[in-house]
NUZA-904194 format. One record per residue: x, y, z of N, C-alpha, C in turn. Coordinates in steps of 0.001 Angstrom, whole numbers, padded with zeros to 6 digits, always signed. Layout:
! NUZA-904194
XYZXYZXYZ ...
This chain:
! NUZA-904194
+030355+089544-038986+028896+089569-039064+028351+089005-037761 +027358+089656-037217+026748+089204-035955+025740+088096-036245 +025766+087020-035324+024823+085896-035475+023489+086245-034827 +022443+085770-035459+021084+086057-034909+020767+085068-033796 +019999+085533-032798+019609+084715-031631+018139+084329-031750 +017859+083001-031505+016469+082492-031603+015755+082758-030284 +014930+083748-030299+014213+084147-029066+012968+083305-028823 +012524+082430-029752+011295+081639-029602+011536+080381-028739 +012774+079927-028498+013038+078689-027741+012919+078879-026238 +012955+080063-025724+012960+080323-024287+011705+079868-023557 +010489+080006-024085+009263+079631-023324+009094+078126-023157 +009897+077253-023792+009679+075795-023742+009642+075246-022314 +010557+075608-021431+010493+075102-020044+009201+075470-019355 +008656+076628-019598+007406+077023-018948+006255+076123-019394 +006239+075772-020713+005165+074887-021183+005269+073516-020505 +006497+073016-020350+006682+071735-019658+006208+071819-018218 +006497+072944-017565+006059+073108-016174+004549+073111-016071 +003896+073829-017060+002429+073847-017034+001878+072445-017262 +002480+071638-018147+002015+070261-018401+002120+069393-017158 +003259+069536-016463+003445+068768-015220+002429+069183-014174 +002138+070481-014114+001169+070985-013131-000225+070422-013402 -000608+070358-014685-001931+069833-015046-002032+068348-014665 -000973+067583-014996-000971+066154-014657-001046+065953-013147 -000290+066765-012415-000312+066677-010950-001703+066971-010408 -002332+068022-010986-003673+068385-010545-004658+067252-010810 -004506+066618-011998-005399+065501-012320-005188+064338-011361 -003921+064067-011021-003644+062999-010068-004235+063294-008699 -004121+064538-008263-004686+064937-006966-006204+064739-006965 -006842+065171-008087-008303+065010-008194-008672+063526-008191 -007884+062724-008945-008176+061283-009006-008022+060638-007636 -006903+060977-006949-006693+060420-005622-007793+060849-004649 -008199+062105-004766-009285+062601-003921-010578+061860-004190 -010849+061630-005479-012078+060911-005853-012056+059490-005319 -010879+058827-005487-010739+057455-004984-010942+057413-003472 -010364+058383-002781-010502+058430-001322-011953+058608-000908 -012638+059531-001603-014045+059781-001273-014889+058535-001543 -014647+057899-002710-015394+056678-003046-015136+055582-002023 -013849+055454-001616-013499+054440-000626-014193+054687+000701 -014191+055963+001139-014854+056313+002408-016346+056036+002337 -016970+056448+001215-018408+056233+001050-018730+054747+001005 -017882+053965+000287-018105+052522+000194-018010+051872+001561 -016975+052269+002346-016848+051712+003690-018046+052050+004548 -018539+053265+004404-019716+053657+005163-020934+052834+004758 -021060+052596+003433-022186+051788+002960-022082+050355+003452 -020861+049773+003388-020669+048416+003887-020960+048339+005388 -020490+049347+006120-020748+049366+007564-022238+049446+007840 -022922+050284+007046-024365+050418+007214-025079+049105+006907 -024628+048442+005816-025229+047159+005454-024974+046102+006525 -023740+046089+007063-023428+045141+008136-024314+045382+009338 -024488+046655+009686-025328+046975+010834-026775+046569+010573 -027237+046797+009333-028601+046409+008991-028757+044896+009050 -027777+044176+008479-027841+042714+008492-027777+042171+009917 -026897+042776+010723-026801+042338+012111-028106+042615+012853 -028727+043753+012527-030016+044065+013142-031082+043057+012749 -031081+042676+011467-032053+041684+010983-031831+040338+011667 -030552+039905+011752-030250+038624+012379-030555+038656+013864 -030289+039790+014503-030589+039901+015925-032091+039810+016162 -032865+040441+015279-034318+040337+015391-034768+038891+015194 -034167+038207+014211-034530+036810+013955-034188+035934+015153 -033015+036162+015750-032636+035380+016927-033573+035641+018092 -033951+036896+018261-034876+037251+019336-036231+036587+019139 -036713+036582+017903-037990+035936+017608-037907+034429+017847 -036768+033830+017507-036598+032394+017726-036628+032064+019216 -035991+032903+020023-036023+032700+021473-037440+032850+021995 -038184+033789+021427-039591+033941+021807-040370+032672+021480 -040043+032058+020336-040662+030793+019975-040367+029707+020995 -039145+029701+021527-038789+028749+022579-039688+028914+023801 -039899+030155+024187-040725+030413+025368-042166+029979+025143 -042636+030192+023922-043989+029749+023592-044079+028223+023688 -043077+027530+023144-043068+026071+023192-043012+025570+024633 -042193+026229+025452-042098+025840+026859-043447+026001+027558 -044167+027060+027202-045491+027284+027796-046476+026203+027359 -046397+025809+026093-047283+024749+025588-046996+023433+026308 -045723+023102+026479-045358+021863+027151-045755+021897+028628 -045644+023050+029258-046037+023180+030662-047550+023018+030807 -048290+023647+029892-049754+023528+029939-050181+022082+029728 -049489+021395+028820-049783+019981+028587-049527+019157+029842 -048440+019463+030543-048120+018746+031773-049178+018993+032836 -049578+020247+032967-050574+020602+033971-051923+019957+033671 -052276+019856+032397-053570+019273+032028-053616+017785+032365 -052461+017108+032277-052349+015693+032644-053420+014844+031989 -053651+015058+030698-054652+014276+029975-054220+012815+029878 -055189+011906+029908-054942+010469+029797-053865+010032+030785 -054086+010386+032042-053168+010003+033122-051766+010563+032927 -051662+011710+032252-050368+012368+032111-049476+011772+031042 -050041+011008+030128-049233+010442+029049-048983+011497+027977 -048014+011212+027120-047703+012110+026000-047973+011368+024702 -048702+012037+023788-049077+011372+022544-049239+012380+021428 -049510+011868+020244-049709+012715+019065-051031+013462+019116 -051865+013179+020113-053115+013912+020298-052913+015215+021059 -051761+015380+021691-051528+016545+022538-051373+017821+021724 -051620+018953+022387-051531+020249+021704-050134+020518+021156 -049103+020048+021858-047742+020332+021392-047470+019664+020041 -048218+018574+019733-047971+017820+018499-048775+018375+017335 -048768+019683+017223-049440+020342+016106-048453+021314+015465 -048438+021349+014152-047579+022307+013471-047994+023732+013836 -046991+024550+014155-047272+025956+014453-047389+026693+013126 -048579+027185+012779-048745+027865+011483-047991+029183+011473 -047715+029749+010297-046993+031034+010235-047689+032122+011048 -046929+032741+011932-047441+033823+012777-046697+035099+012409 -047388+036107+011873-046700+037347+011500-046266+038135+012731 -045027+038581+012738-044489+039415+013808-043640+040498+013170 -044078+041761+013299-043386+042880+012648-043235+042590+011157 -041978+042567+010668-041747+042327+009239-041325+040888+008957 -041607+040000+009891-041212+038598+009738-042372+037697+010152 -042150+036399+010024-043146+035429+010482-042440+034236+011111 -043125+033577+012053-042595+032404+012729-043460+031199+012397 -042809+030055+012232-043543+028809+012101-042640+027687+012590 -043219+026556+012931-042390+025472+013421-043192+024331+013982 -042519+023486+014759-043173+022328+015354-042350+021821+016531 -042983+020995+017347-042335+020326+018466-042370+018829+018190 -041231+018179+018321-041133+016753+018060-040712+016041+019348 -041438+014976+019690-041078+014167+020853-039873+013313+020490 -038719+013609+021080-037506+012882+020732-037443+011497+021370 -038363+011203+022283-038414+009853+022829-039294+008939+021969 -039827+009504+020901-040434+008680+019872-039364+008139+018932 -038116+008565+019153-036961+008102+018398-036100+007226+019300 -035227+006445+018710-034298+005625+019503-033088+006460+019876 -032781+006516+021157-031655+007293+021649-030354+006513+021426 -029502+007009+020541-028241+006331+020247-027368+006175+021489 -027460+007110+022408-026632+007039+023611-027043+005903+024547 -028206+005289+024292-028634+004150+025103-027766+002919+024889 -026984+002877+023808-026222+001656+023512-025065+001454+024481 -024810+002438+025353-023727+002344+026328-024304+002426+027737 -023792+001598+028646-024273+001644+030025-023516+002696+030833 -023809+002774+032116-023228+003811+032968-021711+003688+033086 -021170+002490+032858-019713+002285+032934-019024+002535+031600 -019794+002887+030569-019208+003161+029262-019028+001941+028401 -019661+000834+028785-019574-000397+028002-020854-000611+027199 -020753-001414+026160-021912-001683+025316-023030-002341+026124 -024266-001871+025903-025451-002429+026556-026159-003337+025557 -026012-004664+025688-026509-005596+024666-027972-005409+024274 -028856-005139+025231-030279-005010+024910-030519-003848+023949 -029836-002737+024191-030046-001557+023349-029259-001641+022045 -028113-002323+022077-027392-002561+020824-028269-003406+019913 -028997-004367+020488-029912-005194+019703-031017-004371+019062 -031549-003375+019804-032581-002502+019238-032016-001723+018055 -030794-001201+018214-030165-000455+017119-029956-001348+015905 -029502-002547+016110-029279-003462+014988-030579-003778+014259 -031640-004002+015017-032930-004291+014372-033472-003074+013637 -033213-001879+014176-033654-000655+013508-032941-000498+012165 -031647-000754+012146-030901-000684+010894-031460-001694+009888 -031772-002880+010377-032314-003912+009492-033672-003500+008933 -034502-002859+009766-035816-002406+009323-035691-001406+008174 -034612-000640+008179-034398+000400+007173-033491-000077+006036 -033184-001366+006043-032312-001955+005010-030932-001308+004990 -030429-000977+006172-029070-000452+006341-028204-001576+006901 -026978-001674+006433-026058-002712+006880-026005-002759+008412 -026399-003898+008983-026488-004034+010439-025130-003868+011112 -024055-004227+010427-022732-004133+011048-022310-002696+011313 -023036-001722+010740-022713-000320+011013-022985+000037+012477 -023755-000793+013168-023985-000569+014597-022679-000660+015374 -021726-001479+014902-020439-001629+015586-019699-000300+015673 -019683+000452+014564-018971+001730+014544-019654+002747+015454 -020993+002705+015528-021718+003626+016411-021365+003332+017868 -021350+002048+018220-020995+001663+019591-019579+002129+019921 -018642+001918+019010-017254+002316+019258-017107+003824+019411 -017911+004584+018680-017834+006046+018779-018229+006525+020174 -019168+005806+020812-019730+006266+022081-019083+005575+023288 -018651+004326+023143-018157+003606+024319-016866+004222+024849 -016476+003767+026054-015351+004404+026731-014003+003799+026449 -013923+002754+025605-012623+002119+025351-012125+002445+023945 -010938+001964+023643-010345+002221+022320-010149+000929+021538 -010927-000098+021912-010835-001395+021231-011972-001514+020219 -011652-001632+018923-012697-001726+017900-013577-002951+018088 -014873-002778+017879-015821-003891+017939-015780-004649+016620 -015688-005952+016709-015638-006773+015496-017051-007062+014997 -017283-007092+013659-016226-007069+012621-015962-005685+012037 -016882-004720+012222-016773-003456+011488-016718-002227+012385 -016198-002385+013583-016061-001235+014465-014941-000317+014015 -014805+000828+014682-013758+001794+014316-013423+002654+015525 -012139+002731+015800-011653+003589+016884-010632+004573+016309 -009799+005135+017169-008873+006195+016742-007963+005771+015599 -007572+004497+015565-006656+004071+014510-007278+004209+013132 -008608+004112+013044-009298+004292+011759-009449+005777+011426 -009957+006541+012376-010241+007955+012108-008976+008795+011953 -007897+008396+012597-006643+009155+012461-006040+009010+011070 -006514+008023+010305-006018+007843+008952-006825+008571+007902 -007868+009280+008329-008700+010032+007396-008109+011413+007152 -008614+012086+006132-008206+013471+005849-009451+014348+005796 -009627+015275+006751-008748+015503+007910-008904+014406+008958 -007870+014215+009744-007888+013194+010789-008591+013728+012039 -009217+012834+012770-009836+013208+014043-009934+011967+014910 -010438+012140+016131-010509+011036+017066-011960+010732+017415 -012196+009548+017968-013542+009187+018401-013926+010009+019626 -015228+010167+019827-015716+010937+020969-015520+010174+022271 -015687+008833+022212-015627+007992+023423-016510+008551+024532 -017691+008978+024137-018667+009504+025081-019984+009726+024357 -021037+010073+025083-022363+010261+024479-022359+011321+023396 -023175+011094+022366-023340+012094+021313-024137+013282+021848 -023789+014461+021381-024511+015672+021764-025669+015928+020805 -025467+015596+019533-026478+015814+018505-026411+014667+017507 -027552+014359+016867-027553+013279+015883-026684+013617+014679 -026442+014900+014415-025589+015261+013283-024167+014744+013473 -023797+014449+014713-022477+013891+015009-022290+012533+014343 -023402+011868+014044-023336+010560+013399-022618+010625+012053 -022607+011803+011418-021943+011951+010127-020426+011800+010232 -019902+011824+011444-018470+011617+011654-018134+010145+011827 -019169+009324+012008-018965+007912+012304-018786+007109+011015 -017895+006139+011068-017660+005251+009931-018976+004675+009415 -019203+004828+008108-020399+004279+007483-021520+005279+007293 -021344+006509+007828-022405+007519+007716-021861+008878+007276 -020719+008887+006620-020060+010136+006245-020880+010939+005237 -020980+012234+005469-021668+013127+004528-020848+013333+003261 -019581+012888+003268-018713+013035+002104-018858+011882+001118 -019551+010839+001535-019765+009658+000678-021265+009552+000411 -021707+009762-000825-023150+009807-001120-023933+008621-000587 -023427+007404-000765-024162+006217-000310-024289+006204+001215 -023240+006612+001904-023279+006640+003362-024192+007750+003863 -024164+008891+003182-025025+010003+003587-026496+009652+003404 -026814+008845+002402-028193+008386+002201-028643+007542+003391 -027753+006709+003912-028085+005912+005095-028329+006817+006299 -027511+007853+006428-027701+008809+007526-029077+009463+007443 -029450+009936+006272-030743+010605+006103-031904+009635+006310 -031708+008383+005938-032740+007368+006126-032955+007067+007608 -031877+007095+008364-031937+006787+009792-032406+007975+010635 -032167+009176+010148-032392+010398+010913-033781+010520+011551 -034891+010208+010861-036216+010389+011491-036502+009420+012635 -035590+008480+012885-035864+007436+013865-034894+007450+015045 -033960+008392+015080-032936+008396+016125-032864+009740+016825 -032284+009716+018011-032040+010938+018776-030708+010787+019491 -030244+011869+020077-029026+011849+020890-029351+012602+022177 -029819+011872+023168-030332+012484+024395-029408+012183+025573 -029412+013049+026584-028595+012789+027776-029040+011503+028465 -028071+010794+029032-028380+009545+029735-027866+009600+031167 -027776+010822+031708-027296+010963+033079-028249+010340+034089 -029522+010176+033715-030499+009519+034578-030794+008103+034102 -029940+007561+033258-030133+006223+032726-030711+006263+031321 -030884+005100+030687-031417+005037+029324-032794+005696+029238 -033043+006394+028143-034349+007026+027951-035298+006042+027280 -036470+005792+027884-037433+004853+027294-038016+005398+025995 -038384+004497+025103-039071+004862+023859-040540+005073+024182 -041091+006218+023795-042515+006481+023992-043290+005812+022861 -044035+004767+023185-044733+004002+022147-045900+004781+021543 -046313+005876+022197-047387+006707+021636-046900+007569+020478 -045595+007845+020444-045050+008739+019410-043974+008066+018566 -043641+006817+018884-042585+006120+018160-043008+005812+016728 -042052+005858+015824-042310+005500+014433-042504+003985+014346 -043190+003509+013314-043376+002056+013166-042056+001290+013170 -041022+001865+012543-039727+001193+012479-039106+001049+013864 -039251+002075+014692-038692+002017+016043-039428+000979+016884 -040757+000932+016772-041517-000078+017514-041114-001480+017072 -040957-001674+015775-040545-002983+015270-039170-003376+015792 -038319-002396+016036-036950-002672+016481-036858-002963+017977 -037916-002717+018732-037850-002850+020183-037583-004284+020641 -038057-005261+019888-037798-006666+020221-038079-007525+018999 -037583-008728+019030-037853-009653+017928-039345-009957+017839 -040006-010006+018990-041439-010283+018999-042219-009201+018266 -041773-007936+018395-042513-006813+017813-042152-006531+016361 -041139-007208+015829-040671-006902+014478-041771-006887+013422 -042725-007829+013447-043771-007784+012411-044965-006906+012768 -044922-006237+013956-046118-005555+014455-046015-004038+014471 -044878-003496+014048-044661-002052+014173-045741-001206+013535 -046134-001515+012315-047134-000711+011605-048494-000769+012287 -048835-001929+012851-050131-002078+013510-050174-001364+014854 -049058-001320+015546-049032-000747+016890-048713+000747+016898 -048139+001258+015822-047785+002679+015767-049027+003554+015784 -048930+004706+016410-050035+005663+016459-049908+006748+015393 -048963+006601+014477-048872+007504+013328-049880+007058+012274 -050599+008015+011684-051583+007660+010661-051018+007809+009253 -049742+008202+009131-049104+008349+007825-047602+008247+008021 -046871+008322+006915-045416+008287+006993-044796+009664+007032 -045565+010656+007506-045076+012042+007502-043833+012224+008352 -043634+011378+009357-042476+011498+010232-041163+011405+009458 -041221+010807+008259-040008+010664+007449-039489+012003+006948 -040297+013076+007053-039866+014402+006617-039007+015106+007657 -038876+014518+008854-038048+015118+009893-036634+015372+009347 -035996+016526+009654-036380+017526+010656-037261+018660+010141 -037770+018549+008913-038696+019574+008432-039999+019503+009222 -040681+020622+009283-041948+020659+010017-043159+020460+009113 -042998+020809+007841-044144+020806+006945-044796+019428+006880 -046057+019407+007159-046890+018207+007004-046551+017075+007967 -045633+017285+008919-045362+016214+009880-046592+016002+010760 -047130+017105+011259-048318+017024+012095-049483+017707+011405 -050667+017169+011611-051879+017807+011108-052284+018896+012084 -052988+019905+011583-053507+020940+012466-054700+020433+013268 -055216+019281+012890-056320+018656+013616-055792+017438+014353 -056084+017351+015635-055624+016221+016425-056243+014920+015916 -055468+013853+015991-055945+012545+015544-056539+011809+016737 -057765+011364+016623-058416+010639+017700-059231+009490+017126 -059247+008375+017863-060110+007279+017488-059648+006543+016252 -060543+005739+015682-060171+004920+014516-059840+005766+013301 -058849+005335+012557-058464+005988+011315-058297+004926+010240 -058475+005341+009016-058322+004412+007908-056977+004647+007235 -056176+003600+007106-054869+003688+006482-054683+002469+005586 -054492+002711+004297-054305+001612+003366-055532+000730+003246 -056712+001326+003424-057935+000554+003282-058330-000194+004544 -057484-000121+005597-057800-000816+006839-058051+000203+007949 -058966-000145+008853-059272+000729+009972-058389+000360+011161 -057662+001353+011674-056809+001132+012836-057230+002061+013949 -057153+001584+015167-057454+002409+016319-056178+003150+016731 -056204+004467+016613-055030+005276+016931-055130+005934+018307 -056070+005469+019117-056192+006006+020471-054892+005766+021230 -054338+006785+021878-053054+006619+022575-053120+005559+023676 -051994+004952+023950-051878+003998+025051-051806+004775+026371 -052583+004361+027351-052546+005022+028652-051476+004445+029571 -050950+003285+029197-049931+002646+030026-049178+001611+029200 -048073+001141+029762-047314+000075+029129-048160-001191+029059 -048984-001391+030077-049857-002569+030101-050804-002561+028912 -051347-001380+028576-052235-001279+027415-051494-001659+026128 -050258-001183+026005-049462-001509+024822-049198-003012+024753 -048794-003588+025883-048514-005022+025916-049757-005837+025565 -050913-005381+026070-052156-006112+025818-052526-006093+024343 -052257-004964+023659-052573-004909+022233-051550-005692+021415 -050302-005672+021865-049261-006392+021127-049391-007897+021295 -049711-008324+022510-049814-009765+022792-051037-010003+023668 -052226-009987+023069-053467-010148+023845-053468-011414+024701 -053768-011213+025976-053917-012358+026866-052636-012907+027450 -051490-012461+026982-050235-013044+027477-049859-012502+028850 -050126-011201+029075-049791-010591+030353-048309-010381+030557 -047508-010486+029510-046068-010322+029618-045589-009090+028858 -044470-008552+029318-043862-007450+028588-043303-007965+027273 -043470-007174+026224-043096-007632+024877-041764-007070+024412 -041100-006307+025266-039783-005732+024966-039029-005617+026284 -037710-005369+026256-036944-005292+027501-037563-004321+028504 -037750-004737+029754-038341-003860+030777-037581-002544+030891 -038325-001438+030953-037721-000120+031085-037310+000515+029785 -037366-000238+028682-036928+000317+027399-038035+001098+026698 -039248+001057+027214-040358+001765+026587-041351+002244+027642 -042125+003267+027259-043105+003843+028170-044113+004663+027392 -044863+005522+028113-045910+006328+027463-045784+007806+027825 -044669+008200+028423-044424+009603+028739-043070+010024+028183 -042854+011335+028114-041601+011853+027538-041082+013034+028330 -039750+013170+028332-039084+014311+028964-038424+015217+027935 -038021+014650+026801-037218+015409+025845-038001+015723+024575 -037997+016998+024225-038711+017471+023038-037789+018396+022250 -037876+018284+020932-037097+019186+020085-038024+020183+019411 -037655+021438+019518-038405+022514+018875-037663+022976+017635 -038383+023072+016533-037832+023732+015346-038635+025001+015120 -037940+026117+015034-038572+027402+014747-037937+027979+013494 -038753+028297+012503-038291+028987+011302-038708+030452+011392 -037735+031342+011278-038008+032779+011226-037787+033223+009786 -038850+033748+009185-038823+034080+007757-039094+035561+007568 -038217+036229+006837-038428+037626+006468-037818+037848+005094 -038017+039044+004541-037447+039344+003231-035923+039355+003269 -035367+039673+004418-033915+039828+004513-033207+038621+005118 -033951+037684+005741-033280+036576+006412-034207+035379+006547 -033591+034222+006654-034298+032981+006936-033395+032141+007822 -033835+031884+009056-033058+031023+009937-033964+029925+010492 -033363+028771+010702-034047+027661+011354-033289+027362+012637 -033994+027400+013745-033354+027142+015034-033893+025847+015625 -032972+024983+016064-033334+023724+016702-032960+023807+018181 -033919+023519+019038-033687+023586+020477-034156+022300+021123 -033264+021643+021854-033652+020450+022614-034051+020877+024010 -035297+020579+024371-035839+020959+025669-036040+019723+026539 -035748+019863+027816-036044+018805+028781-037108+019307+029746 -038180+018559+029880-039265+018910+030804-039127+018066+032068 -039067+018732+033232-038838+017997+034477-040150+017512+035092 -040043+016976+036298-041207+016382+036962-042217+017411+037453 -041881+018691+037307-042822+019756+037657-043369+020451+036418 -042983+019968+035255-043465+020548+034010-042626+021693+033482 -041578+022057+034206-040715+023150+033777-039692+022634+032765 -039311+023500+031833-038375+023085+030793-037051+023826+030912 -036013+023174+030425-034698+023814+030317-034103+023462+028967 -033249+024347+028478-032608+024141+027175-031381+023254+027348 -031360+022132+026613-030197+021246+026631-029163+021728+025628 -029601+022016+024420-028718+022634+023438-029547+023392+022420 -028880+024277+021724-029540+025119+020718-028598+025232+019524 -029124+025059+018329-028298+025218+017123-029130+025916+016050 -028443+026523+015097-029126+027253+014034-028720+026710+012672 -029740+026451+011875-029585+026028+010472-028994+024624+010321 -028733+023933+011411-028294+022550+011342-028624+021875+012653 -028844+020573+012609-029148+019846+013834-027930+019783+014749 
């Protein structure tokens, strides 16, 4: 008897081949889709980067324009030579720059006289050694702000040229090399006041120390001393800085200061530091009338501080009524970006300015 043959089993391999073909086609489509999505995404990211870079470039350009405007204001002030060429809070530069619309952004800012602050770099003389007169001013300033006076030792050690810690609370490389991360002392002038956060006792990583840094910030600067110590401008100095100038002046800072409020404590912010109206003549503060007319000379300041004495009331050369160093803060505000630029300007004996340093979003 002949056996029957199953003719229905033969097409099975073809069905498997068709299944594999469909899966392969789906994989090809999926890979193609992924590739297209990836290409489109990269193009979108590139476009966004270019747009963001364009926005930031515009903001930087506007900030530089703000610098030029500030330089022009300072030059005009120099040329006007009001009150025998002194610098004071009555000057045009000492006014908040209101928001100025430019294209799709706006500019606002202010100019701050940095010689109204105590220059930390003054604590060292030309040979890199501690300068006792200026170290004394720093110590009194710390005391005025209820900050531990011994913290002045660490500041001196950070700037001086040796590696010997000042007693009792100084700090040199042996202290900083034990930190995490470890680093070394600058052993030279500070470039910016933000550098103080690296100094023992003012670390931004320790809340209590950072509070001391913020408390001290409106009263200090870090200015070049290549031409010697920078005098404190008594027309723009804060009451605390004036009180710190000498033991004699310690109780007189509030009376001698030409600030009519404590707005300077908002530094480095610009809001409300300066009024849009210049301050002139007598003003009432705390129920008392004070004459805020700027000092035309050191002699005028001495006469008000110590009537009839005819003597200087602080170390000679440590104070004056003119300034060379000014800090500009420019805020550029738009829907896509917000930058704050800080520029330290030096005005020379011809009224021309040059940029000492420039930083963005931090001092």
